[in-house]
N, C-alpha and C positions, 0 to 999 in steps of 0.2 A: 758410634760413628762420628768422627770429627768432620766438621763442615769445611775443612781446608785440605782434605786428602783427595788427590786426583790420580786415577789409574790411567796411564797412557799405553794404548795398545797399538803398536805399529811395527811392521817388520823392517822398516827402514830406521836403523839405529840413529843415523844423523838427524832425521826429522824428529824422532822421539826425544833426543837429547836437546834439540833446539826448543821444542815445545816446553820441555821440562825446565830449561833455563829461564824462559820468559815467565812461566808460572811461578817459579820459585822467587823471582824478583818481586812478584806481587804478593808474596807471603804464603803461597800454597806449598803443601808437602806433596811430593810426587813419587810414583813408582812407575818404572818402565818395564813392559814385557813385550815380547816380539812374536808371539803366535797366539792363535785363538784359544787353544786348549789350556795354555798356561794362564791366560786371562781368567778363564772360568775357575781354574784350580786355586789361584791366589786370592780371588775376590773375597771369599768369606772371611779369611783371616785379616786381610788388609782393610776391609770395610770402607772403601772410598765413598766420598760424598758425590762424586761425579766420575764418569768414564768417558775418555776420548778414544773413540774406537774406529780404526781403519777397517775397510770392508775386505780388501784383498789381503788375506792372511794365510800363512801356512797352517796346517792342522785343520781347524774349522774356520770358516770365513766369518766376517763381522756380523752378517745377518744371523747366523746360528748362535754366535756369542750373545747377541742382543736378546734373542729368544730365551737362551739359557739363563741369563742374568735376571730377566724379568719374571722368571718362574719363582725366584727366591727373594727378589728385592724390587723396590720402586725407584732405585737409583736413577738419576738423570743420565742420559746417554747422548753424546754428540757424535754423530758419524763424521769421520774424517777420511776423505778418499779422493783418489784421482778421477773417479768416475763422476762425470757431470751430467750424464743422461737423465732426463726427467723421470723415466721409469725407475732407474736406480734410486733416485732421490725419493720418489713416492714409496718404493718398497721399504726403504729404511725407516721412513716416518710412520708408515702403517704398522711396522713392527713395534712401534712405541718409542722410537728415538725422538729426542726433544729438539734437536737441531741437526743441521747438515752443512758441513763446510767442505768446499772443493779445493783440492790442491791445484796449483800453488796458492798459498794464502799469505796474508799479512799477519805475522805473529801478534801484533797489537790488536788487530781485529779479532783474532781467535781468543785472546784474553778477554776482550770486551764481551764476546758471545758467551764465554764460560761464565762470566760474572752475571750476565743477563739471565741465563738459564738457572743459575743458583738462586738469584733473587726471586724468579718466578716459582721455583720449586718451594722455597721457604714460605712464600706467600700462600701458595696452595695448601701446604701442610698446616699452616696456621689457621686457614679457613676451615679445613677439614676437621681439625681438632675442636673447633667451635660449633660445628654443625650437629644437628640432632640426628638420632637414630631414625632410620626409615623402616617402617613396618607396613607392608602390604600383604595381601594373601599370597602365601608361598614365597615371599621375598622379604628378607631382613638384611639391612645394610647398617653396619656399625662403623662410622668413620674414625672413631678414636682407635679401634683395633684394626681398622682397614680390612674388614672381612665382609663377604657377601654370603648369606645362607639362602639357598634356593631349594625349595622342596625338602628342607631338612638337611641338605648337604652343602658343604662349603663349595662355592663356585669360584674357581680361579680365573681371574680376568687380568689381562695386561693393564698397566696403569691408565692409559687413555680410555680404554673401554670401561674401566671402573669409574673414572671421572664422569664420563658421559652418562652412564647408567645412574650414577648417584644424583647428578643434576636433574635428569628427567624424572626420576622417582621422587625427588624432593619437591617437585613442582607438578604433581599430578593434574592433568587436564589443561595445563598451561602450554600453549605453543611456544617453542623455543627456536629462535632464528638461528640458521646455520652459522652466520657470522658471529653471533653471540656465543654459540657453543665452541666455535673455533678459538675465540679469544679466551673464554673461560678455561679451556683445557690446555691450549698450546701457548697462549700469551698474545698480546697485541702486536708484538714484533715477529711473530711466526711467519716464515717466508712461503708457506704452502697455501693451498686454497681449500674451498669448502668440500671438494671431492674427498678429502681426507676424512671429514666428518661422515660422509655417506658410507665410506668403506668400513669405518669402525662401527657404525650403526648396523650395517649388514652383518658384521661378525657377531655383534651382541645378539641380534635376532636369531642367528643360527644356534645359539646356545640356550635359548629360551623355549619353553613348552607352549605350543600354540593353543593348548587347552586351558591356559591360565585365564582368569577373569579380567585380565588387563593385558595390554600390549603396547609396543612402541609403534605409533602410527605416523605416517608421513602427512605433513600439512603442506599441500602443494603450493609452491611459490614462497614458502616461508622456511620450513624446517621440519621439526619433529615434536611430538608430545607423547607422554605416556598416560593413557586413560583407560577406563573400564570398557570392555567390549560390550557391544549392543546385543 
């Protein structure tokens, strides 16, 4: 996977071509597709480093594309859409999107956001490759292979859920501030708020067994910690 390949998914060809033009001027290689199903189909062969993804698409919408891509890859995704409603924004980010840009947009700002997401992704990947394996009862996390083994079975987690679980499991018993978790997983320039952390923690908890000797606990007024059950 080359770190300069970007997949642009937008049913408006004029917008897709404009984005492509600006990105190519910055040295990126681009591919344009115009519907959600095609995006999912071409993704494995093209292997982009980042996806710019419109929400309102023919075939399957951007939310569904985001979910499909994150089943097979940790590729960064920037949602690009005319929808500016807060709930739409939250939904995209909760599905694992790394940023959200509302049309109309300044092409130069879009390029800057693309570069910022790529820098953050590369930094997180470098950190993950240096991190130690986590071993708790019924839970094994290998950051080099990016896998979670839970009760002997591989547990598939979207990228942000993986990041949150890894951080908490790497620091058992240590309360982690919501703002710190937000920064660690989404970056200091992330436009969302700590509600995003709460939603992701809720989804992680739904996938864990309440009979485990440990759990993710809420530290009221602070955030969360993973510690042994009493």
